[in-house]
GUBATOR-474770 format. One line per 4 residues: number of its first residue (from 1); their letters; for each residue x, z, y of C-alpha. Coordinates in steps of 0.2 Angstrom, whole numbers, plus 2048, in hexadecimal, padded with zeros to 3 digits. Example, Ala and Ser with C-alpha at 12.3 -4.5 7.8 and 13.67 -1.06 7.14 Angstrom:
GUBATOR-474770
1 = as = 83E:827:7EA; 844:824:7FB $
end
This chain:
GUBATOR-474770
1 = mtds = 7F3:861:7E1; 7E2:860:7DA; 7D4:854:7DC; 7C6:857:7E8 $
5 = pmge = 7B6:860:7E1; 7AA:855:7D8; 79B:850:7E3; 7A4:851:7F4 $
9 = dlws = 7A3:842:7FF; 7B6:83C:800; 7B4:82F:80D; 7A7:835:81A $
13 = pvss = 7AD:834:82C; 7B6:843:833; 7AA:84B:840; 7AE:854:850 $
17 = tagv = 7A9:864:847; 7B3:861:837; 7C6:85F:838; 7CC:85E:84A $
21 = ggdd = 7C0:859:858; 7BB:862:868; 7C9:86C:870; 7D1:870:85F $
25 = wrgq = 7DA:860:85E; 7E4:865:86E; 7E9:875:866; 7EF:86C:856 $
29 = algh = 7F8:85F:860; 801:86C:86B; 806:875:85B; 80E:865:854 $
33 = ltfl = 816:861:865; 81D:873:867; 825:871:856; 82D:861:85A $
37 = ygdr = 832:863:86C; 831:876:871; 825:87F:87D; 828:876:88D $
41 = rave = 829:864:888; 81A:867:87C; 80F:86C:88B; 815:85D:895 $
45 = tlsr = 813:851:887; 801:858:882; 7FB:855:894; 800:843:893 $
49 = lecl = 7FA:841:881; 7E9:847:887; 7E9:83A:895; 7ED:82D:888 $
53 = vsry = 7DF:831:87C; 7D3:832:88B; 7D8:820:890; 7D3:81A:87F $
57 = rgkl = 7C3:825:87C; 7B4:81A:87A; 7BE:80A:876; 7C2:80E:864 $
61 = aarr = 7B0:80D:85C; 7AF:80B:84A; 7AB:7F9:844; 7A4:7FF:833 $
65 = pael = 7A1:80F:82A; 7B0:819:827; 7AE:81A:814; 7B7:812:806 $
69 = serd = 7AE:80E:7F6; 7B0:804:7E5; 7AD:7F4:7EF; 7BD:7F7:7FA $
73 = aili = 7CD:7EE:7F6; 7DB:7E8:801; 7E4:7D7:801; 7F6:7D8:807 $
77 = tyad = 7FA:7C9:811; 805:7C1:81E; 7FC:7BA:82D; 804:7A9:82A $
81 = qvre = 802:7AA:817; 7F9:79A:816; 7FE:78C:822; 7F5:77D:828 $
85 = pgra = 7FD:770:834; 7F7:771:845; 7ED:781:843; 7F2:793:848 $
89 = plha = 7F6:79C:837; 7EA:7AA:83B; 7DC:79C:83C; 7E1:795:82B $
93 = ladf = 7E2:7A7:823; 7D1:7AB:82A; 7C9:79B:823; 7D2:79E:812 $
97 = crsh = 7CD:7B0:811; 7BB:7AC:815; 7BA:79F:807; 7C4:7A9:7F9 $
101 = vagl = 7C5:7BB:7FC; 7B5:7C0:805; 7AB:7CB:7F9; 7BA:7CE:7EE $
105 = vsgl = 7C4:7D9:7FB; 7BD:7E3:80A; 7CE:7E4:813; 7DD:7DB:818 $
109 = hllp = 7EE:7E3:81B; 7F6:7D7:828; 808:7D9:827; 811:7DA:838 $
113 = fyps = 80A:7CC:843; 814:7D1:852; 823:7C7:85A; 832:7CC:84F $
117 = ssdd = 844:7C7:84D; 847:7CA:83B; 841:7D2:82A; 831:7C7:829 $
121 = gfav = 829:7D1:838; 830:7E2:835; 83C:7E1:844; 82F:7E2:852 $
125 = mdyr = 833:7DB:863; 822:7DE:86B; 816:7EA:863; 807:7E5:86E $
129 = tvdp = 807:7D2:86C; 802:7C6:85E; 810:7BA:85A; 80A:7AB:863 $
133 = slgd = 80F:7A0:855; 802:7A9:84A; 7F4:7AA:856; 7ED:7B7:862 $
137 = wddi = 7E3:7C7:863; 7D3:7BD:862; 7D8:7B7:851; 7DB:7C9:84B $
141 = aalg = 7CA:7CE:852; 7C2:7C0:848; 7C9:7C6:838; 7C4:7D8:83C $
145 = refr = 7B2:7D3:83D; 7B2:7CE:82B; 7C0:7D9:823; 7C6:7EB:826 $
149 = lmfd = 7D7:7E8:82D; 7E7:7F2:82A; 7F5:7F0:837; 807:7F4:835 $
153 = avin = 80E:802:840; 821:7FE:83F; 826:80D:849; 836:813:841 $
157 = hasa = 840:805:84A; 83E:7F7:856; 847:7E6:857; 858:7E6:85F $
161 = qgpw = 853:7D6:867; 843:7DD:86F; 841:7E3:881; 842:7F5:87D $
165 = feaf = 853:7F4:876; 859:7E8:883; 854:7F5:890; 85D:802:886 $
169 = lrrq = 86D:7F7:886; 86B:7F6:899; 868:809:89A; 859:805:8A4 $
173 = grys = 84A:811:8A7; 842:81B:899; 847:80F:88C; 859:815:88D $
177 = affl = 854:823:882; 849:81A:876; 855:817:868; 860:823:85E $
181 = rvdg = 872:824:864; 87F:82D:859; 890:833:860; 89F:82F:856 $
185 = gqdl = 8A6:83C:849; 895:842:843; 893:846:831; 886:83B:82A $
189 = savv = 88A:83D:818; 87A:845:813; 86F:837:81A; 864:82F:80D $
193 = rprt = 865:81C:80F; 858:80E:809; 866:801:80C; 878:7FD:80A $
197 = spll = 87A:7F6:81B; 883:801:828; 879:810:82E; 881:80F:840 $
201 = ttve = 883:7FF:84A; 88E:7FE:859; 886:7F5:868; 88C:7F1:87A $
205 = tavg = 883:7F9:888; 884:7F9:89A; 88F:809:899; 899:804:88A $
209 = pmqv = 898:804:877; 88B:80F:86F; 887:812:85D; 874:811:858 $
213 = wttf = 86C:816:848; 866:807:83E; 85D:80D:82E; 858:7FC:828 $
217 = sadq = 863:7EF:831; 86D:7EC:841; 85E:7E3:847; 853:7F2:845 $
221 = pdld = 85A:801:84F; 850:811:84D; 845:819:85A; 849:82A:860 $
225 = ysnp = 83A:836:85D; 843:844:864; 83E:83C:875; 82C:83F:877 $
229 = evll = 82B:82F:882; 82D:826:871; 81F:82F:869; 813:82C:877 $
233 = evid = 817:81A:878; 814:818:865; 804:821:866; 7FE:816:874 $
237 = illd = 802:807:869; 7F9:80E:85A; 7E9:811:864; 7EA:800:86B $
241 = yirr = 7EB:7F9:859; 7DB:802:855; 7D3:7FC:865; 7D7:7EA:85F $
245 = gael = 7CF:7ED:84E; 7DB:7F7:842; 7D1:802:836; 7E0:807:82C $
249 = vrld = 7F2:80A:834; 801:809:828; 80F:813:82E; 81E:809:828 $
253 = avgy = 82E:812:821; 826:822:828; 832:82E:81F; 840:829:82A $
257 = lwke = 839:82D:83B; 842:83D:840; 855:83F:83E; 85F:84F:83E $
261 = igta = 872:84E:83C; 877:857:82D; 867:854:823; 861:846:818 $
265 = cihl = 857:83F:827; 848:83B:81C; 838:845:81A; 83D:852:826 $
269 = pqth = 831:85F:82C; 831:856:83D; 82C:846:835; 81D:84E:82C $
273 = rlvq = 818:856:83D; 818:845:845; 80C:83E:838; 801:84E:83A $
277 = llrt = 801:84B:84D; 7FC:839:84A; 7EE:83E:83F; 7E8:84B:84B $
281 = vlde = 7E7:83E:859; 7DE:831:84E; 7D2:83E:848; 7CE:841:85A $
285 = aaph = 7CE:830:861; 7CA:825:852; 7C3:82F:843; 7BE:81F:83A $
289 = vflv = 7D0:81A:838; 7DB:81D:828; 7ED:821:82A; 7F8:81A:81C $
293 = tetn = 809:81F:818; 817:814:811; 825:81D:809; 82E:814:7FB $
297 = vahe = 835:824:7F4; 834:830:7E5; 822:833:7E0; 823:846:7E4 $
301 = envt = 82A:842:7F5; 81D:834:7F8; 80E:83F:7F5; 813:84C:802 $
305 = yfgd = 80C:840:80F; 7FB:845:80A; 7FF:856:813; 7F2:863:80F $
309 = grne = 7E5:855:80C; 7DE:855:81E; 7ED:855:829; 7F8:846:825 $
313 = aqlv = 7F4:835:81D; 7E3:831:815; 7EB:823:80A; 7FD:824:803 $
317 = ynfa = 805:814:7FB; 806:818:7E8; 818:812:7E6; 81B:818:7D4 $
321 = lppl = 80D:80D:7CD; 815:7FB:7CE; 825:800:7C4; 81B:80B:7B8 $
325 = vlha = 80E:7FD:7B4; 81C:7F0:7B2; 826:7FC:7A6; 816:7FF:79C $
329 = flre = 813:7ED:799; 825:7E8:796; 828:7F6:78A; 816:7F5:783 $
333 = ngrw = 815:807:784; 80B:811:791; 812:822:78D; 81A:825:79E $
337 = lsaw = 80C:81C:7A8; 7FF:827:79F; 809:837:7A2; 80B:834:7B4 $
341 = agrl = 7F9:82E:7B7; 7F3:83D:7AE; 7FB:848:7BC; 7F5:83E:7CB $
345 = avpg = 7EA:847:7D7; 7E6:848:7E9; 7E6:857:7F4; 7D6:855:7FE $
349 = prta = 7C5:84E:800; 7CB:83F:80B; 7DB:839:803; 7DE:82C:7F6 $
353 = flnf = 7ED:822:7EF; 7EF:810:7F5; 7F2:807:7E4; 7FC:7F7:7E3 $
357 = lash = 807:7EE:7D7; 80F:7E1:7E3; 812:7DF:7F5; 81D:7D6:802 $
361 = dgvg = 82B:7E2:7FC; 832:7E4:7EA; 82E:7F0:7DC; 836:800:7E2 $
365 = lnpv = 841:80A:7D5; 842:81A:7DF; 830:820:7DC; 834:821:7C9 $
369 = rtll = 845:829:7C9; 83D:839:7C4; 82F:831:7B9; 839:825:7AE $
373 = peee = 84A:829:7A4; 859:820:7AC; 85A:815:79D; 848:80F:7A0 $
377 = iefl = 84C:80B:7B2; 85B:801:7AD; 850:7F8:7A0; 844:7F3:7AF $
381 = iqes = 853:7EC:7B9; 85A:7E2:7AA; 849:7DB:7A6; 846:7D6:7B8 $
385 = qrrg = 856:7CD:7B9; 852:7C4:7A9; 843:7BD:7B2; 84C:7B7:7C1 $
389 = glvs = 84A:7C7:7CB; 856:7CE:7D7; 85B:7E0:7DB; 85D:7E9:7EC $
393 = fkda = 869:7F7:7ED; 86A:807:7F9; 878:813:7FC; 87A:820:7EF $
397 = pggg = 87E:832:7F3; 890:835:7F3; 894:822:7F5; 891:812:7EB $
401 = aiay = 880:80A:7E9; 870:80C:7DF; 863:800:7DA; 855:802:7E6 $
405 = elni = 848:7F5:7E2; 844:7E6:7D7; 841:7D6:7E1; 836:7CC:7D6 $
409 = nyld = 825:7C4:7D6; 81A:7CF:7CC; 813:7C1:7C1; 825:7BB:7BD $
413 = alsa = 829:7CD:7B9; 81C:7CD:7AB; 820:7BC:7A5; 82D:7B6:798 $
417 = prga = 83F:7B7:79D; 848:7A8:7A3; 84D:79C:795; 841:7A4:789 $
421 = ekda = 833:79C:780; 824:799:78B; 819:7A9:78C; 807:7A5:78A $
425 = asld = 802:7B7:78C; 809:7B9:79E; 7F9:7B7:7A6; 7F0:7C3:79A $
429 = rfaa = 7FE:7D0:79D; 7FD:7CD:7B0; 7EA:7CF:7B0; 7EA:7DE:7A6 $
433 = ahav = 7F7:7E6:7B2; 7EB:7E3:7C0; 7DD:7EB:7B6; 7E7:7FB:7B5 $
437 = llal = 7E9:7FA:7C8; 7D7:7F8:7CB; 7D1:805:7BF; 7DC:813:7C6 $
441 = kgvp = 7D5:81F:7D2; 7D9:81A:7E4; 7D7:80B:7EF; 7DF:7FB:7E8 $
445 = aiyf = 7E9:7EF:7F2; 7EE:7DD:7EB; 7FC:7D2:7F2; 7F7:7C1:7F7 $
449 = hslf = 803:7B9:7EB; 7FC:7C3:7DC; 7EA:7BF:7DF; 7EE:7AC:7E1 $
453 = gsrg = 7FB:7AB:7D2; 80B:7A7:7DC; 81C:7A7:7D3; 82D:7AC:7DA $
457 = wpeg = 835:7A3:7E9; 848:7A3:7E6; 84A:795:7F3; 844:7A1:800 $
461 = vaqa = 851:7AD:7FB; 85E:7A0:7FD; 857:79B:80E; 855:7AD:815 $
465 = glsr = 863:7B6:80C; 857:7C4:809; 852:7C9:7F7; 841:7CE:7FC $
469 = tinr = 83D:7BC:801; 83B:7B8:7EF; 829:7BE:7F0; 825:7B8:802 $
473 = ekli = 822:7A6:801; 816:79F:80E; 809:792:807; 802:782:80D $
477 = qael = 7EF:784:80D; 7EB:772:807; 7F6:774:7F8; 7F0:785:7F4 $
481 = etel = 7DE:77F:7F5; 7E2:771:7E9; 7E9:77C:7DC; 7DB:788:7DD $
485 = rdpr = 7CE:77A:7DA; 7D7:775:7CA; 7D0:782:7BD; 7DF:77F:7B2 $
489 = slra = 7EC:783:7BF; 7F5:794:7BE; 7EF:799:7CF; 7DD:795:7CB $
493 = rvyr = 7DE:79F:7BA; 7E6:7AE:7C2; 7DA:7AE:7D1; 7CB:7AD:7C5 $
497 = rlsg = 7D1:7BB:7BA; 7D5:7C7:7C8; 7C5:7C3:7D1; 7BC:7C8:7C2 $
501 = llqa = 7C5:7D8:7C2; 7C1:7DC:7D4; 7AF:7D8:7D1; 7AE:7E3:7C2 $
505 = raas = 7B5:7F1:7CC; 7A9:7EF:7DA; 79A:7EF:7CE; 79B:802:7CA $
509 = aafa = 79C:812:7D4; 7A7:819:7C7; 7B6:810:7D0; 7B3:817:7E1 $
513 = psag = 7C2:820:7E8; 7B9:831:7E7; 7B5:82E:7D4; 7BE:83A:7C8 $
517 = qeil = 7CB:833:7BC; 7D1:838:7AB; 7DF:830:7A1; 7D9:82E:78F $
521 = dcgd = 7E4:831:780; 7E4:81F:778; 7F6:81F:772; 805:817:77A $
525 = avfg = 7FF:805:777; 7EF:807:781; 7EC:80E:793; 7DB:816:794 $
529 = irrn = 7D2:81D:7A3; 7C1:825:7A6; 7BA:825:7B7; 7AB:82F:7BD $
533 = aadg = 7A1:82D:7CD; 7A2:83D:7D8; 78F:83E:7D8; 78D:83C:7C5 $
537 = sasa = 784:82B:7C7; 791:821:7BD; 79F:821:7B1; 7AB:814:7AB $
541 = lcfh = 7B7:812:79C; 7C6:807:79E; 7D1:801:790; 7E1:7F7:793 $
545 = nltg = 7EC:7F0:785; 7FE:7F1:78A; 804:7E7:77B; 804:7D5:774 $
549 = raqq = 7FB:7DB:765; 7E9:7E0:761; 7E5:7F2:762; 7D7:7FE:75C $
553 = vdlt = 7D0:80A:768; 7C6:81A:765; 7B8:817:772; 7B3:829:771 $
557 = agle = 7C5:82F:777; 7C2:83B:785; 7AF:83C:783; 7AE:849:776 $
561 = pevp = 7A6:855:772; 797:84B:778; 795:838:778; 78A:832:786 $
565 = sepw = 779:82B:780; 777:81F:78E; 77C:80C:78B; 78D:807:791 $
569 = idlf = 78E:7F6:799; 79D:7EA:796; 7A2:7E6:7A8; 7A9:7D5:7A3 $
573 = ngqs = 79B:7CE:798; 78C:7D9:79C; 789:7DE:78A; 783:7EF:786 $
577 = ldlr = 78D:7FB:77B; 786:80B:772; 795:817:770; 78C:821:763 $
581 = ahrq = 78B:811:758; 79B:809:75C; 7AA:815:75C; 7B8:809:75A $
585 = lels = 7BD:7FA:766; 7C9:7EC:763; 7D4:7E7:771; 7DB:7D6:771 $
589 = phgv = 7EE:7D4:776; 7EF:7D9:788; 7DC:7DB:787; 7D2:7E5:794 $
593 = rwfa = 7C1:7EC:791; 7B7:7F6:79E; 7A7:7FE:79B; 79B:807:7A8 $
597 = aerd = 78C:812:7A6; 781:813:7B5; 776:823:7B4; 76E:823:7C5 $
601 = prrg = 773:813:7CF; 775:817:7E1; 775:805:7E7; 766:7FD:7F0 $
605 = dgra = 76C:7EB:7EE; 765:7EA:7DC; 775:7E4:7D5; 776:7E7:7C2 $
609 = ldgv = 785:7E9:7B7; 782:7D8:7AE; 794:7D1:7AC; 79E:7CC:7BB $
613 = geap = 7AD:7C2:7B7; 7B8:7BB:7AA; 7BF:7C8:79F; 7D2:7CA:79F $
617 = r = 7D1:7C8:78C $
end
């Protein structure tokens, strides 16, 4: 894959004459449906799909321009992340976000807010309803007026306690064929598993016991996409999400959608066709919406969900980034991070990585199985455990189990091991890691607990019996506000540092998703990036010290043979730097320095690059 040509607008809306549009979308949809279901069922399904799209036409208007820029960042949060007695959690979240994240992030990824029976919302009982304990659709709409919203489409499976599965058990109506049944004696040895729980679960139905496919847990039976009724129902739900304000749709666990006995049942051609069909429908009905895929798998497999750059996801979660950044800071060596980042590319003009370090899940290890030596992965496991982290496992090919992800708060992961002397540098290390995140090409997403300096929550693991709960604590708003008002508190210091980084990123067009990226050769101790705006209006040089020792950096690395004559502005203190006179830069331990040059500023708001926040050191 290669980056898009310089100067092309990566984030302009898809028009009816570019991409699908007009009658062409029907031809594309028919091709996908024929591949999935054969000629006869494809024609029947397309007719119903056309009616479905027509029903929503005119109801899915864009709330804001379908463009992403350097000012876009996403906050990952639960709907009840902050709680206040006597108030709906969505009300409390809205107030808190208005006060503390408006202007820092442009979007909110609201983790599943539907009625659910387990897995912190990912066992959905009713896809079309807001959990009444959280609020209602009016609350979602209010958030959508201020922030670009990402909804979760948890469409690989549904709750075993929801009405769909209850109707399946009764063998009632169309839902009797909504879930994937498996007859006894089938050879499932080739199936790739993300868990160690049983792949099949026996349930009692109105006609006797049946085995259903349960990729993630017995409470999450998988939907059967070989039945076009399931596909149509899911598309209806996605269009309804867009009607209710979703501007990004995250396809959870999308790699497992289609199953064929005798195969690995992950990333099958039919799965990619399903994603392509969803993209075709959304480009026709809601071209302002971004499709986002979540596949916590090897990097080479993950990037296949970009498709050809126009026909699958616009945004793909960059799952290799969290473990590689963690490894670089713990080893104080960016060799592997730089080698990987130097190869990063996107296949088309409307694609980008969704970059993140922490989320409601853990730090996945699968994405780096081909990027780090096995002994370095074992190093990550051991260092995480030394810091109070847990390890989740999955079934290994041929039997046994293999480490799947590290369950640990990211600040804890970059702090001193338990029992060791207090680590005064942990905040500097944490801020520098997020500087790497924000400097990289793509769209950044920051987890709520990272932005607000949370630590791990082992009590939650004990309560829920789920390792991932260690990073899912819900917070009392009054207590959180009190800590943030105290400038000496850890929360306030983390928030101040990360806010400064977000402001610095937003200050230069060099950080737009469309801007080019070059990884600089600064040695293993420093991670250096050069970013160049697609229209040539701005450049940025970003240096990140991965070590606890001061480092000297050659400022002209990657700039030869010609050193730009324009002044470069330090984005943290506003000072000017002439690269022709100052060829060397000293980075403090875990220090970060970002410099930007604006040649032809495109903004009309008059904002200057005059220093935007506290430097990470």
